[in-house]
C-alpha positions as CSV (number, residue, x, y, z in Angstrom):
1,X,0.0,0.0,0.0
2,X,1.3,3.4,-1.0
3,X,2.1,6.0,1.7
4,X,0.6,8.7,-0.4
5,X,-2.9,9.4,-1.6
6,X,-3.9,11.6,-4.5
7,X,-7.2,13.3,-5.1
8,X,-8.3,15.2,-8.3
9,X,-10.4,18.3,-8.3
10,X,-11.9,20.7,-10.8
11,X,-12.3,24.4,-10.0
12,X,-15.0,26.5,-11.7
13,X,-14.4,30.2,-11.8
14,X,-17.4,32.0,-10.3
15,X,-15.8,35.3,-11.1
16,X,-12.9,36.3,-13.3
17,X,-9.5,35.1,-12.0
18,X,-6.4,37.3,-12.0
19,X,-3.2,35.6,-10.8
20,X,-0.6,38.1,-12.0
21,X,3.0,37.7,-13.0
22,X,4.2,40.2,-10.3
23,X,4.9,43.2,-12.5
24,X,3.9,45.3,-15.5
25,X,4.8,44.3,-19.1
26,X,4.7,45.9,-22.5
27,X,2.0,44.5,-24.6
28,X,-1.8,44.4,-25.0
29,X,-2.3,44.9,-21.2
30,X,-0.2,46.2,-18.4
31,X,-0.9,43.5,-15.9
32,X,-0.9,40.0,-17.4
33,X,-1.8,36.6,-15.8
34,X,0.4,33.6,-15.3
35,X,0.6,31.3,-18.3
36,X,2.0,27.9,-19.2
37,X,5.3,28.6,-21.1
38,X,4.7,25.7,-23.5
39,X,1.0,26.4,-24.5
40,X,0.7,30.1,-23.5
41,X,-2.6,29.2,-21.8
42,X,-3.4,30.7,-18.4
43,X,-3.0,28.6,-15.2
44,X,-3.2,29.0,-11.5
45,X,0.2,28.0,-9.9
46,X,0.2,25.5,-7.1
47,X,1.8,28.1,-4.9
48,X,-1.3,30.2,-5.2
49,X,-3.6,27.3,-4.3
50,X,-1.4,26.3,-1.4
51,X,-1.1,29.8,0.1
52,X,-4.8,30.6,-0.2
53,X,-6.0,27.2,1.1
54,X,-3.5,27.4,4.0
55,X,-4.8,30.9,5.0
56,X,-8.5,29.9,4.9
57,X,-7.9,26.6,6.8
58,X,-5.9,28.4,9.5
59,X,-8.6,31.1,9.8
60,X,-11.4,28.5,10.0
61,X,-9.6,26.5,12.7
62,X,-8.9,29.6,14.8
63,X,-12.6,30.6,14.5
64,X,-13.6,27.2,15.7
65,X,-11.2,27.2,18.6
66,X,-9.2,24.3,17.4
67,X,-6.0,26.4,17.5
68,X,-5.2,29.8,18.9
69,X,-2.0,31.2,17.4
70,X,-1.4,32.1,13.8
71,X,0.5,29.2,12.3
72,X,4.2,29.5,11.1
73,X,5.1,30.7,7.7
74,X,8.0,30.1,5.4
75,X,9.5,33.3,6.7
76,X,9.6,31.9,10.2
77,X,7.4,32.0,13.3
78,X,8.2,33.4,16.7
79,X,5.8,30.9,18.2
80,X,7.7,27.9,19.7
81,X,5.8,24.7,19.2
82,X,6.2,21.3,17.6
83,X,4.3,20.3,14.5
84,X,2.0,17.9,16.4
85,X,0.5,20.9,18.1
86,X,-0.7,22.5,14.9
87,X,-2.7,20.8,12.2
88,X,-1.8,23.6,9.7
89,X,1.9,23.3,10.2
90,X,1.7,19.5,9.9
91,X,-0.3,19.8,6.6
92,X,1.7,22.7,5.0
93,X,5.1,22.6,6.8
94,X,6.8,25.4,8.6
95,X,10.2,27.1,9.3
96,X,10.9,28.3,12.9
97,X,12.2,31.8,13.5
98,X,16.0,31.7,14.2
99,X,18.9,29.5,13.3
100,X,17.7,26.2,14.5
101,X,16.7,24.8,11.1
102,X,16.6,21.2,12.4
103,X,13.2,21.8,13.8
104,X,11.6,22.8,10.5
105,X,9.3,20.4,8.8
106,X,8.0,19.7,5.3
107,X,4.2,19.6,4.9
108,X,2.2,16.5,4.1
109,X,0.4,18.2,1.2
110,X,1.7,18.7,-2.4
111,X,-0.2,20.8,-4.8
112,X,-0.1,20.7,-8.6
113,X,-0.7,23.7,-10.8
114,X,-4.4,24.2,-11.7
115,X,-4.4,23.8,-15.5
116,X,-7.1,25.1,-17.8
117,X,-9.4,22.2,-18.7
118,X,-12.2,24.1,-20.5
119,X,-12.8,27.8,-21.4
120,X,-16.1,29.5,-22.2
121,X,-16.3,31.3,-25.5
122,X,-19.3,33.1,-26.9
123,X,-21.1,31.7,-30.1
124,X,-24.3,32.3,-32.0
125,X,-26.0,29.8,-29.8
126,X,-24.6,31.0,-26.5
127,X,-21.5,30.1,-24.5
128,X,-19.6,26.9,-25.4
129,X,-16.8,25.4,-23.3
130,X,-13.8,24.7,-25.4
131,X,-11.3,21.9,-24.6
132,X,-8.9,19.6,-26.3
133,X,-8.4,15.9,-26.5
134,X,-4.9,16.0,-24.9
135,X,-6.3,18.0,-22.0
136,X,-9.2,15.6,-21.5
137,X,-6.8,12.7,-21.6
138,X,-4.2,14.1,-19.2
139,X,-6.6,15.6,-16.7
140,X,-9.7,13.4,-17.0
141,X,-8.5,10.1,-18.5
142,X,-10.8,10.5,-21.5
143,X,-9.9,10.0,-25.2
144,X,-6.7,8.7,-26.6
145,X,-5.1,12.2,-26.4
146,X,-4.6,12.6,-30.2
147,X,-4.6,16.2,-31.3
148,X,-6.3,15.5,-34.6
149,X,-8.9,18.3,-34.9
150,X,-6.7,20.7,-36.9
151,X,-9.0,23.7,-37.9
152,X,-12.3,22.0,-37.0
153,X,-14.4,21.4,-33.9
154,X,-16.1,18.4,-32.5
155,X,-19.3,18.0,-30.6
156,X,-20.7,15.0,-28.6
157,X,-23.8,13.5,-30.2
158,X,-25.8,14.4,-27.1
159,X,-24.6,18.0,-27.2
160,X,-27.0,20.8,-26.5
161,X,-25.1,23.0,-29.0
162,X,-27.1,23.2,-32.2
163,X,-25.7,25.5,-34.8
164,X,-28.0,27.4,-37.2
165,X,-25.1,27.3,-39.7
166,X,-25.4,23.5,-40.3
167,X,-21.8,22.2,-40.1
168,X,-20.2,25.5,-39.0
169,X,-20.1,27.5,-35.8
170,X,-18.5,30.8,-34.8
171,X,-16.3,30.9,-31.7
172,X,-16.0,34.6,-31.0
173,X,-14.9,36.0,-34.3
174,X,-13.5,32.7,-35.6
175,X,-15.7,30.5,-37.8
176,X,-14.8,26.8,-37.7
177,X,-16.2,23.8,-39.6
178,X,-17.4,20.7,-37.8
179,X,-15.1,17.7,-38.0
180,X,-15.9,14.0,-38.1
181,X,-13.2,12.5,-35.8
182,X,-14.2,10.4,-32.8
183,X,-15.5,12.5,-29.9
184,X,-16.1,11.6,-26.2
185,X,-19.7,11.5,-25.2
186,X,-21.4,13.8,-22.7
187,X,-21.9,10.8,-20.4
188,X,-18.2,10.2,-20.3
189,X,-17.6,13.8,-19.2
190,X,-20.3,13.7,-16.5
191,X,-18.9,10.3,-15.2
192,X,-15.6,12.0,-14.7
193,X,-17.2,14.8,-12.6
194,X,-17.9,17.5,-15.1
195,X,-21.3,19.1,-14.2
196,X,-23.9,18.2,-16.8
197,X,-24.8,21.8,-17.6
198,X,-21.2,22.3,-18.7
199,X,-20.7,18.9,-20.3
200,X,-23.7,19.5,-22.5
201,X,-22.0,22.5,-24.1
202,X,-18.4,21.2,-24.5
203,X,-16.7,21.5,-27.8
204,X,-13.3,20.0,-28.7
205,X,-10.7,21.8,-30.8
206,X,-7.0,21.4,-31.4
207,X,-4.4,22.7,-29.0
208,X,-3.2,25.5,-31.1
209,X,-6.8,26.7,-31.8
210,X,-7.6,26.4,-28.1
211,X,-4.6,28.6,-27.2
212,X,-5.6,31.2,-29.8
213,X,-9.3,31.3,-28.8
214,X,-8.5,31.4,-25.1
215,X,-6.2,34.4,-25.4
216,X,-8.5,36.2,-27.8
217,X,-11.4,35.9,-25.3
218,X,-9.6,36.8,-22.1
219,X,-11.4,39.4,-20.0
220,X,-9.6,42.8,-20.2
221,X,-10.5,45.7,-17.9
222,X,-9.3,49.3,-17.7
223,X,-8.9,51.1,-14.4
224,X,-7.6,54.5,-13.3
225,X,-5.9,55.8,-10.2
226,X,-8.1,58.2,-8.3
227,X,-6.4,61.3,-6.8
228,X,-7.5,61.3,-3.1
229,X,-7.3,65.1,-2.9
230,X,-9.5,65.9,-5.9
231,X,-11.6,62.7,-6.3
232,X,-10.9,62.8,-10.0
233,X,-8.8,60.5,-12.2
234,X,-5.0,61.0,-11.7
235,X,-3.0,62.0,-14.8
236,X,-1.1,59.1,-16.2
237,X,-2.9,56.7,-13.8
238,X,-4.7,54.6,-16.5
239,X,-3.8,50.9,-16.5
240,X,-5.3,47.7,-18.0
241,X,-5.3,44.2,-16.7
242,X,-6.5,40.8,-17.9
243,X,-8.3,37.9,-16.2
244,X,-9.5,34.4,-17.0
245,X,-13.2,34.7,-17.7
246,X,-16.0,33.6,-15.4
247,X,-17.0,30.0,-16.1
248,X,-13.5,28.7,-16.9
249,X,-12.8,25.2,-15.5
250,X,-9.4,24.3,-14.1
251,X,-8.1,20.8,-13.0
252,X,-5.6,20.1,-10.3
253,X,-4.4,17.4,-7.9
254,X,-3.6,17.4,-4.2
255,X,-1.3,14.6,-2.9
256,X,-0.9,13.7,0.7
257,X,2.4,12.0,1.4
258,X,2.2,10.9,5.0
259,X,4.8,8.2,5.0
260,X,5.6,8.8,8.7
261,X,1.9,8.7,9.8
262,X,2.2,12.2,11.3
263,X,-1.4,13.1,10.8
264,X,-2.5,10.4,13.3
265,X,-0.3,12.2,16.0
266,X,-1.7,15.7,15.4
267,X,-3.5,17.1,18.5
268,X,-7.1,18.2,17.8
269,X,-9.8,19.5,20.2
270,X,-12.9,17.7,18.8
271,X,-13.5,15.5,15.8
272,X,-10.4,15.5,13.7
273,X,-10.7,15.1,9.9
274,X,-9.4,11.7,8.7
275,X,-6.6,13.3,6.6
276,X,-4.9,16.6,5.9
277,X,-6.7,16.6,2.5
278,X,-10.1,16.2,4.3
279,X,-9.0,19.2,6.4
280,X,-9.0,21.4,3.3
281,X,-12.3,20.0,2.0
282,X,-14.0,20.7,5.3
283,X,-12.4,24.0,6.3
284,X,-10.6,25.7,3.4
285,X,-12.6,25.2,0.1
286,X,-15.5,27.3,1.4
287,X,-13.2,30.3,1.9
288,X,-12.0,30.2,-1.7
289,X,-15.6,30.0,-2.8
290,X,-16.7,32.9,-0.7
291,X,-13.7,35.2,-0.7
292,X,-11.5,34.1,-3.6
293,X,-7.8,33.9,-4.4
294,X,-5.4,35.9,-6.6
295,X,-5.5,39.6,-7.2
296,X,-8.3,42.1,-6.9
297,X,-10.7,40.0,-4.8
298,X,-12.3,43.1,-3.4
299,X,-13.3,44.2,-7.0
300,X,-15.3,41.2,-8.2
301,X,-12.4,38.8,-8.9
302,X,-11.1,35.5,-7.6
303,X,-13.9,33.2,-6.4
304,X,-13.6,29.5,-7.2
305,X,-15.9,26.5,-6.7
306,X,-13.7,23.5,-6.0
307,X,-15.3,20.1,-6.6
308,X,-13.8,16.6,-5.9
309,X,-13.7,14.5,-9.1
310,X,-11.5,11.6,-7.8
311,X,-12.3,8.3,-9.4
312,X,-12.3,5.3,-7.1
313,X,-9.7,2.8,-8.6
314,X,-11.9,-0.1,-7.4
315,X,-14.7,1.0,-9.8
C-alpha cells in the first residue's frame, strides 16, 4: 500500500480570476496573468492554491477554537511549538524563526498547478466550453489524447449546442467547420465529474486553436488611479489588466504524502478530519468560494468553486 494518496479536483471560476505575474509588461495589457510557457494558456500556480487554502484553513480552525496562534510561515514564526500541536503546520510545513533549522518540517500536502481544462467562448447559440483531446486525456483520462482536430471542432452526439449554420459555428470572431473525428460523449464527461450543464456544451478543438481562442477571449479591464485630494482621475494613472473569464474550468491534484503517519499524531480538540486533505475539504474550500484567491478579490475577482472528481480505482 502506498504511503501517499492523490485526489483530483476541478475548480470552476465563479468570477474572473487574476493571478498576476508580479509586474507590468509591455503589450496588450499592463498586468498579465500567469501562463504555461509551452502552450501560452493561463493557469493557477500550485503556490497560489497552497497559500490561499492554508490561509483559509488556518482562519477557520482559529474561528472554531481548534488552535489559537497564527501558524508558522516560510519566513519563520516566533511561536515555539512542535508540528504535532498545529494541524496547519503539519499539513503545510513550517520554518521556525531563528537559526535552528533542524526543527523545521516539510508539509504533508503537495499541490499541482491548476491547469485550464475548459474555457467558455461566446457563439451564435450561447457560450460553449472549449477543450482539447490532450487535456481531456491528461486531466480526466478521457480519449486517446490525439490532437487531430486541426482547424475543425467536434461536438458530442448528445450536445445541447445546435448551430444554425449547419456544419459550421463561430467561436468569438472565428468560424470553424465541424469535423468527423471520434469525440467523447457527454456521459463520459459527467462520469468524470464535469457538471452536466457544462458537459452538454463542451466542444473540442486542437491545442493551437484552443490557445488562440482562449487568449482572444480573455477578459480585459481598464482602471484608473483616483487622486484622493481631488476625487478625479489621476493624470497618467490609466492601466489595463486581464483575467481568466468567469466559467473557466481548471483541473488540479492534491497529494498527501504521510509516510511517517504524522497526521495520526496531530492534536485536535474535537472530531479530527481523517486526513490533511479532508481538512482542506471541510475548512478551506468554502473560503476560496466565498472570498477568492489571486488579485483584486475586493473588486469582483477570484472566487472558485472546487469540486472533488476523484475516481475510485476499485470501480
